[in-house]
Structures are given as structure tokens and as C-alpha cells.
N, C-alpha and C positions, 0 to 999 in steps of 0.2 A: 457191793461196795467196791471190789476189786474191778468189776466191769466198769463203773463209773469212772475209776481212776484210769485205766486204761484208755477209755474213751477220751479222757482229757489229754493225755498224752498224744494220742492219734491226731486229735484236733489241732494241739499245738504244733506238732510237726508238719502237718499238712499246711497251715497258715504260715509257718515260719519259711516256707519256699518262697513266700512272696516278700520282696523288698527286705526290711531290716527290722522284722518284729521283735519288739522287746516284751511285751506281756501280752496274754491273752486273758480277756475278763469276760465270762459268759461266751457269748457268741461275737464279740468284739475284739478286735486286735489293735494293738497300739504300738508305733513304731518308735525307733530312737529320736526321730525327728519330732514325733508329738511330745517326748519328754523334753527334748531341747526347747521346745516352745514353752514348756511349763517351767523349766529352770535351766539356767547355763553354770555348770560348776565352775568354781575358781580354784587356783592352786591352794588357797587357805582352807578350803573344804577337805576335813579329814574323812577317813572311811566311814566314821560312826555318823557324822553329819550327812554324808552321802546316802548311807542306808536310810537315814530317817526322811530325806527328801523323796528318795524313791517311794518310800512307804506313803508319804503324803499324797505323791502323785497317783498311786493306785487307789487310794482312799477316795481321792477326788473323782476319778474316773468312775469308781464304783457307785458313788452318790449320785452321779449325773445320769448314769444308766438307770438306777433305781427311781431317781427323780422324774426322769422322762417317762419311765413305764407307769408312773402314778398321776400323770397328767399336769406336771409342774410347767411344761412349756406352754400351756394354755392359762397359766396362772395369772390373774389381772395384773398384779404387781410386777410380775417378771415381764409381761407384755408391754406395759408402760415403760419399764426401765428400757427395755430393748428398743423401743420406739424413740425414746429421749436419746440413746446411743447411737443409733442407726447412721445418722448423717456424719457424725465424728469419724466413725469407722470407715465409711465410704471413702471420706476426703483424705484420710491417713493412708489407706490401703492404696488408693488411686495414686495419691502423690507419690508413694513407694514405688509403684509398678512404673510410672512415667519418669521418674527422677532417680530414686535411690538404687532401684534394681538394675539400672543400666551402668552404673559404676563398676569398672572393672580394674583391678590393680594387679599388673604382671609383676612376677619375680624379679625381673631385670629394673623394673622401676623402684622396688623397695631397695635392692642392691644397691643401685646408684645413689639414693638418699642416705643409705648406711655409709657409703665410700665418703660423702659429702660431710658426714659427722666425723669420722675418724681421720680424714686428711685435715692436718692443722698447720697453719702458718704463723710463726712468731714475727710481728711486724713493728716497724717504727714509721711513723707518718710525719709529713708535713702538710699543712692544709692552709691553702690561699683561695682568695675569692677574686683575686685581679689577674686577668689574663697575662698582662705585662709582667707581672711578678712571676706569675708561672714561667713564662718564656726567658726570664732572667735565669731561674733556678736550673732549668734545662741547660742553658749554655754553660752554667758554671759546673754542673755535673758532668758535661762533656769534656770541661777542661780538666777534669780530674780532681774538683774541689771536692773534699770529703762531706758526706751526707750531713753528718753532725755539725759542721760549719754553717749549714744552710738553715738549721732550725730556727735562727733568729726571725726568719720570715714568716714562721709558722703562727696561725691564728691560735693553734694549741699551745698555750703557754703554762698549762699546769702539769701536763703529763712529762716528768723527767726523761729527757733524751727522745721525746716523742714515742716512747715505748709503749704500746698498747696490748702487750701481751700475745697469747696465742688466739688465734680465730680460726674456728672450722670453716670450710668451704659452705657449709649449710648457712652459717650467719652472714655471709658477705653476698654483696650483689653478683650475679652471675657474670658481669663483664669484669670485675676485679678478680674473680676466681680464676677465669679464662687466661687474664694476662700473668697471674701469679704462677700458674701451672708452668709457664714458659720461662719464668724468671729464675736465674740462678742465685744460691744463697750468697749474701753479701752485696748483691746487685739492686738497683733500684728500679721500680715499676712506676711509670707514670710519665707525663701527666694523665689524670683520669677523671673526667668531669662527671661529679654526682651531684645532681641537684643544682644549687647555687655555688658550690665549692668545687676546688680542684685540689686533688690528692696526689701526694707522691709517697710510695710506700717502699721501705727498704726492708728486703726479706732477710731476717736475722738468722732463721732456723726453721727447718721443716721436719715435721715428724707426722708419724702414723700411730694412733692410739692401738693398743693391743687389746684393750677391753672397753667397754663390753663386746661379747662376741656376737656374731651376726645373728645366729640362732637364739640368742637370749633377747633381743630387741626387736626381732623380726616382726612378731605380733603387735607390739606398741607403734612401730612404725608404720606398719599397714594400717592401723585403725586411725591414726593421725592422718594419713593420706586419704583414707575414705572420707573422714569429716571434711577435709579440705575440699575434695572433688565435690562432696555433697553440697557445700557452700557455693561452688562455682556453677555447678549444674542447676541447683535450685534458682540462683540468681538468674541465670539465662532463661529457664522455664517460666518464671514469675514475669520477667520483662516481657516475653513474648505473649504470656497470657493478658497482660495489662494492655498490652499493644493491639492484641486481636479484640478485645472488649472495647477497644477505643476509649479507655479510662481517661477521664479530663477532671481535673481540680480547679475549684473556684476559690481563690485567695481570699476573696471577701467574705465568703461563707465561712472559711477556716479561721479567719481573724475573730468572727463573731463568737465561736465557740469558747472563747476564753472569757467572754463577758457574762456578767450575772444574767440568767434567765429572764428574770424579773424586770430588766431595764430594756429589753428586746422589744421593738415594735412587731405586729402582726407580719408587717412586710419583710422585717428582718428575720423572722423566724422561718419564713417561707423561702428565703434565700437558698439557693441550692450550694451544696457543699462538694458533691462529687457526682459524675455521671458517667454511665456506662452505655455503650451501643447507642449513643447519640439521643435516645429518648427515656432511658431509665435514670431518674433524679433521687439523690439522697438530700434531704432537705435539714436545715439547722435544727428545726423543732424535733426531728425524729432521733437525732444523736446527741444533742446537747448533753443531756443529763448523764448518759453513760459516759461520754467523753471527760465531762467535768469531774466525775466520781473518780475516774483514773487519774486526772490532774491534781486532785487533793492529796493522792498518795505519792504521785511522781511529778511536782509542778514543772519540771525540766522537760518532761516529754513534749515532743511537736504533735498537735492534734491530728495532723496529717498521717503521722505514723500510728496513732491509735485507730483512725478510720481504716488505713490499708490492712492493719491487723484483722479486721473483721471482713474487709471485702476481699482479699486474697482467697482465703477459705471458702467464701461464698462462689468466687469465680471457679474455684477447683471442683466444687459440687456441681456446679451448672454444666462444666465440661463432662463430668462423670456421668450425670443424668442423660447428657446428650448421647454419650456413647452407650448407655445402658449398661454401665460398668458393674452395677450390682450383679449382673450375670456373669462375670468374669470369675472363673475357678478360684482364683486366689482371694477375691474379695469374698465370694460366697464363703470360703473356708473361715476368713477373718469375722464374718458375720456369725457363722455358726459357733465359732469359739467364744464369742462375746456373749452369745445367747446360752451356751454352756456354764459359762462363768457365773451369769445372773441366776440360772436355775439352781447351780450349787449355792449360791450365796443364800437364796431363799430357803432351798431345802435344809442347808445347814443350821439357818436361823430358826425355822420351824420345829426343827427336830432337836437341836441343841440348845442354842444360847437363850431362845424364848421360854425354853422349858425349865430353866434354872431358877429357883427361888432361894434366896437366902434371907431369913427373917432376923430381926433383933434378937430374938432369944438365942439363936444359934451363935450369934456374935458374943453376947454376953456369956454363955456357957463356955465357948471356946477360950475367952479372955480368963475366966475364973480357973480354968485347968490349966492354962498356960502363963500364969502371972510371971513366973521364973524367967520367961523369955522376953518380958518387957519391964525390967527393973526400972523403978521410979516412974513409971508410966501409968497414969490414969486411963480408964476405958475410953473418955472422950480423945485423949492424944492418939489412940491406935485403932479406933473405931474403923475408919475407911482402910486402913491396911489389913485388918483381920476380915472385913467384909470382902476386900478384893481377893485375899487369900483362899477363903472359903469358895466364893464364886468360881475362882479358877480350878479349884479342886474338883467342884461339882461339874463344871464343863469338861475337864478331862475324864472324869468317870462315864458322863453320858456319851461322850465321843468315843471312848474305847468300847463301850457296849455296842454302839450303833455300828461302827465299822467292823467289829468282830462279827456282829450279825450278819452284814453284808458280805464278808469274806466266806462265811459258811454258805451263803446262798450263791455267790458267783464264783468262787474257788480260783482266783487269778493264778495263772501259771506263767512264772517269769522265765525269760531265756537266760539260763544261768551262766553262759559263756559271756553274753554281753553285761550282765549284771555285774560279773566278777571284774571285767575290764573298767567298767564305770566305777567301782569302788576303788580301784587302784589308779583311777585317773588316766587310764590308757584309752586310745581311740579306736 
């Protein structure tokens, strides 16, 4: 017994020399990165919840190791599910590699956005749409006529004194912020042309917010910036994809998609809707039912949008196949992770959920013994509630038994230092 314990300790410390080993299970090691793929803690997760999630992570990994050892990777249900999932995984991971992984946010960029939030200007405005009126206001201001006396020319007749309150730099167009930075309190900036209107801004007050602190909002700002860049990068990538595929839409075919299929002639059903690479056509008859099913739920949608929603992933997948992206290490890892999840689900189902049986006699017996818990309720009123309770209890019992057996077999060893940091929320 002592020798086996010492062997586990030796193995653990040997493996821990590599990377950031978090737990060793049998002959396999799992890193903090593996755990973070499983779950990302939030500030709301207390130590008890964190411990439970870490336990779930270890349980899942043990189950996968056991399932693989007993042939679940070749299970027909698992293999069919994997085949059905493979295309979506490749599309998602290939897009991530080509677009999302290229997004980099510098500390200086986050700081700049923060400064735009906390730097605020208290403004009053005059809005006009006529150049001649704007020129007249400029002349009057140069003569020393008070800004307030010129509010009669403003199209904004609702806001008292033209006072639009405090506005952060982040809220305003960059050209306005640039001018206001050079404007002294009490002075007027303008004219500034924005769209169809011309603005004059009087700077009533300038302030800098003292809260929230930079560190308090840094991660939120970064997340928002990543989302914004993801949209920008994604749009450029898709535009390039469509251009290279020489995608062309036929408005005549798109219009036909909104008509009842039964009213269309054979010629109309064979009208092309979209083509790519000059020779590959999608015709009305192949997409009309799918498009109309979506239009029933959301009649305002443009059929072209629905077609593009299917076309773009197909183009991404075609590009991924051309590059043999399935062999990229990150995509191979994602495919293996998907397979592991499917293996775990089938193993868990076979050994826990499918083994649970709750018959009506158990429900009746429980009800008779616990009538006091259900005052003024007949058996029919609470049958499903009791059934669900008994089933959950049976699942929990089987689950505890299974994972207890697996722990004895694989004897997982945690890196206690990293475990303690995770429980405390430290990095």
C-alpha cells in the first residue's frame, strides 16, 4: 500500500514538471488549461461551488478514461453522433483560427477607451440644418452675442436652454470629442457638421469620473472590444470569402421563395437563387421549404439572409477542407474534445440514467409515508413531483457509487497548490 502511494507521488511530481499539471488520473495528466476548457469560474462562485465543479471535472475525466478503455470510442451511437457533429466543429474551429484568434487587444487600447468613458463634458447645443443660419450664428458669436440669446435659431425647442447634460467622449463622434478637448469651459465649439445637421456646443463644465476604477472595468471593456473587433474582422473575412467564391444572387429566384410552392411552375422551381464559382447553382426547389419554414416564424426576414446563413458556413467548410484543416492541432484537439463529450454522455447514460427505474409502487409507498409533507394534496396532484424526486435520488446514488469505484481504480492526485488557488479565486 505504502509503495503504491509513493509511486503515485513520484509520478505526480515527475509529470508536474511539465506545463501546469492540475491533476493526474492514472497515467494521464490534465492541466489548468484543460480545466478552463471545462468551466470558467465567475466571481459569484464560492469555494463550495468551486470544489464541486472541480470534483465534476475529475469525475468526467475518469469516466472518459474508463469508457475509452472499454470500447466506447467505437460505440455505434457515439460514432454516428460524432459524424453528425464533425462538420460543425471544423467550421467553428477553422473560423476561430482564421478570425477570432487574430484579435489582439493592447493594454493601451483598453486604457484609451476607459479614458473616453471617464472624461465627460456638460454641453448645451444649438442645432440647425441651414448653412446660412449657421453662418449667421457664427457672426453673432464673434460679435459677443451670448450663446443663450441664439437658442431661438435651434431646431431643438424641447431641451431647456439647449442643455443636453453630461456626455462622455465615448458617446460622441470622434470629431466632436477632438474639438471639445481644445475648447475652454464657457466657450462655444462649432459649427460642426454631423449628417444633415450643423451643431454648436457650449462647454458648460468638464469633469473626470473617479469611479469605476480602471481595474474594476478593465475585463468588461476588453470583452466588449473583443466582440466589436470580432464583428469587424468577421465581416471582412466573410466579404472576402463571398468574393473569392464569386457568389451571385438572382433576385427573380429570391422573390419566388416567398410564394406558395404549389403555385410555382416547373420552370420557376428550377430558377436559380444563388450561384458560386460561376457553375454551382442553388435552385428554388431545393431551398423553398426550408426558407418558408423560417419565414412562418419570422415573416420579416429577408430570404436572402436565410440563404446566406446556410451558404457562409458551407463556404467556410469548403475552405477548411481545401486546407485539410482537420489536421491542424487546434482543430484536432477540438474534435477529440467533442468525441470525449459524446463518449462521456453515452457512458453516463448506460451506467446511470438508463439503469434507474422508479415504478408506481415506489411513488405510492413514498406518498403514504410522507403525506404530512403534502397537506391537502391527493396522490394524483403530486405524483410527477414524487416520481422526479425518487428518480433524482436514485441517479445521485448510482452516480456516487460509480465515481467512488472509479476513484479507487484511478486514484486521482490533485496539485494541492493550484487547487487551493482555484478555491480562493486566485490565478
